[in-house]
N, C-alpha and C positions, 0 to 999 in steps of 0.2 A: 276292018282290021284296025286295031289300036296301034298307033305309032309311038314308040318309046324314044325319048330323047337320049342323046349320048350323055353318059355321066360326065360331070364337070370335074376338072382336076382341082383339088383343093390345095392351095399353096399356103405357105407360112404367112405371106403378106396378107392374103385374104382373111385368114383367121385373125390376125392382129387388127385389121381394119374393122372386122365384125365385132370383136370384143370392145374396141374403142367406141363404136357406135352404141353398143349396148350400155357401156358405162356412161356415155353422154345422156342417153335416155333416162337412166336411173338417177343421175345427178339432177336433171331437169325436174323429174318427178318429186325428188326430195325437196328441191327449192320451192316447188309449187305448194307442197304441204307446209313448209316453214313459213311461206308468205302468208298463208291463211292463219297459221297458228300463232305466229309471233305476237300479234296484238293481244291475244289472250294471255300468253305467257308473261308479257310485260305489264299486264293489267291496264292496257290502254292502247292508244295509237289508232284506234278505230272506234267501232261501236260494239260494245260487249253484249248489250241486251236491249229489249224493248219492254215498255210497260203496257199493260192491257187494262184499261179502266172498264171493267165488265159492267154492262147494264142490259136491260131487257131487249134492247134493239141491237146489241152488239155481242151476240153469243157465239158467233162463228168467225173468229179472226182468220184472215187470209192475207198472206203477203210473202214477198221474197226477201225478207229482212236479213236472211243468212248471207246475202250478197255483200252486206256491209260488215260481215264478221260476227253477226249476232248468233249466239247459241244459248243465251239466257233469257228467260221470260219472268218478269215480275207481274204477278196478277194482283191487281189492286185489292180485291176482296173476293171471297167465295160466298159471302152473305152481306147484303146491304139493305138497310131499312126493313129488316125482317124477312127479306126475300132470299131464299136459299138457292144457290146455283149448283148444289150437289145434293144427292139424296140424303134426307135426314136433317138437313140444315135449315135454320130459320123457322119462322112462324108459318110460312107457306112456301111451296116450291115455285120456282120461276115457271112461266108458261112454256118456255122452251129452254131446255137444258143444253149447255155446251156439249159438243162431242169430244169428251175428254180423251177418249182413246185415240182419236185422230190427232188432237192437239199434242198429245204426248209423243207422237211419232214425227212431229215437224222438226226440221233441222234447227229452227230458231227457238226450240223449247227443249233442248237436251237437258238443261238444268233449270229447275223452276223454284222460284221463291213464291210461296203460296200466301196470298193475302187472306186475312181472317175475317172478322166481323166488323162492319163499320156502318156509318150513315153518310148519305149524300151531303147532309148539312154539317158543316164544321162545328157550328154551335151545338147541335144535338150530340155530335160525337164527344165533344169535350164535357158536356153536361152529364153524359152517361158513360164515362170512360170505364168505370169498374164493371158495369153491366156488360159492356162490350168486351171487356177482358174475359169475363166468364163465358160469353157466347163464343169468343175466339178460341178458348181452350177446347170447346166442343168441336169447332170447325177444324182445328188442327188434327183431329182424329179421323177426319173424312178419308175414306179409302178411294183414292183416285189413281188412274193409270198414268201417273206422272212421276218423273224423277225429282222429287221434292228435296231440295238441298237446304232449305231454310224457310222461315216464316216471316211475314210482315204484318205488323199491327197497324191498321189503317186509321190511326188517330194522329193527324199531323200536328207538329208542334212548331211554335215560333216564340220569340221572347215576349210578345204581347200577351201570351197566355200565362198569367201570373200564378194560376193554380197548378201548373204543370209540375213544378218540383215537389209538390205535396202529394199529388195523386198518381203521376205516371210510374214512379218506382213500384208502388203497390200493384198497379195494373200489370206491369211488365213481369213482376215476380210470379204471376199466375200462368205465364205462357211458356211454351217449350222453346228450346234453343236448337240451332242458331236462330237468332231473332234480329229483325231490323225495324227501324222506324224512319219516317221522313221528316226533314227539318227544312224550314225556310226562314227568311228574315224580312218580314214586312216592315219592320221598324228601321231597317238599314243601319244597324248598330255596328256593322263591320265584322269581318271574319274572326278576328281575335276575340272580340267581345262575345260573339255567338259561341265560340268554342269554350270560353270561360263559363258562360251561363250553363251550357250543357254539362260541363265537367262537374258542376255542383251537385247534379242529381242523377245523371244517366248511369245505369249500371255498367260495369266494366265489360260485360259480355254481350252488349247490345250494339249492333252496327248502325251506321248513319247513312241514309240516302239524302244527299243535299240537293234541294231543288234550286237550279241555277238562277232562276228569276229573269232569264234573258227573254223568254217568250212573253212575259207580261211587261217587258221593258222596264223592269226595276233596276237592271244593271247591265253593263256591257259584258261580252265574253271575257275580256281581260280581268274585270273586277270579279266575275264569277270564279275565275281561276285563282285569284287571290284568296277568296273565301275557302275554296277547296284546299289550298296549301296550308292555310291557318288551321283548318280542322285536322288535316293529316299530321301537322306538326304536333298537335295536342293529343290526338288519339291513335296515331299510327295509320299508315296508308291502307292497311288491311281492313280497317274498320270504316273506311270512307269510300262511298261510291257516289256518283253524280247523276242526277236526272236532268237531262237537257230538254228543255221545253221546246217541242217541235211545232210550235204554233206562234201566231202573232195576233195582236188585237185587231178586230174587225169593226169595233164600235158597238155601243149599246150592250156591253157585256158579252158579246159574241167573239169568237176567234176563228181564224182561218189557218190552214196549214202553212208553215214556213216554206219559203222557197229554198232551193239548193244553194243559191247565192247567200241567203241569210244563215243557213244551217252550217255550211262548211266552215266559216270562221269560228262558229260556236264549238263545233266538234274539235277543230284543230287547237283551239285555245285550251281545251281540257285534255289534251293528249297526255297519256301516262296514267290516267284514272280509268277505272271501269265505268264506262259511260252507258246510260240507258236513255233511250228516246221516249218521251211522253207525248202522246202515246201512239203506238203503231197502228192499231185498227182505225183510229179516228183521223190521224193526221199524216201518216207516212204510207202513201199508196205506192204501187209498183213504179209509176212514172217518176215519183220523187226518188225512190230507191235507185233507179237507173241513173238519174241525174247525179245523185250523190256518189254512186260507184265510179262514175267517170272522173270525178274531181278529187276524191280522197285517195 
């Protein structure tokens, strides 16, 4: 025999308490959403994106970078040294293609800036910049299951490249928008001078990824912030994003992942900018993500 409990008497007080509890749960849920979203709304405060320097041994990126607030992915290139990482690109296909469908579903790749055609060698990239622009125009048409919100031309510039003002505007004119390039300062001319040099030739509709130089120990996080501020003052904050180098020198041209203790001051110093870690698959594993999440 099934025993039925006696019906409970519903009082006005119990209704009020119940509604209050439901309201509290709703408020807490909204606050949790805002906590995760605020850094993106403000363009900083955490980590907005990761960079993926795609190569033949790193075609399957895995990580929990979304725990840091990451929902943007900057792919260094889709073709490098003639090797195509998407169907129809390059002189020859990669031996193993990335699983683009899976990557497009990752929480850290909700918005993708697609890198186009480049070379591993900086010298080769600069010597063949117009040919790379033509190859990049083809790469930009690749049909991938990604939410592509922009394109990145992987020919990096710095003030020591004297030919850049003459060749880069023509190369960039051949490419679709929204378009980004990356900039660094190996000559240490300072943020204001770097901004002035770029303003002489960079098209008004091309964005800047500034490489902070902290990972190669070219400057401190505080100095990197000064550079970003100078660039933002000249070009507007909407055109400036920062690549935080998530590595440190190991000697003999090699690098190791930065520790959480090293990265936290770097990330905090650049608060307020859309910050991308270089690079996730090679230097930012889940253990480092856990350590950063505890401190940020």
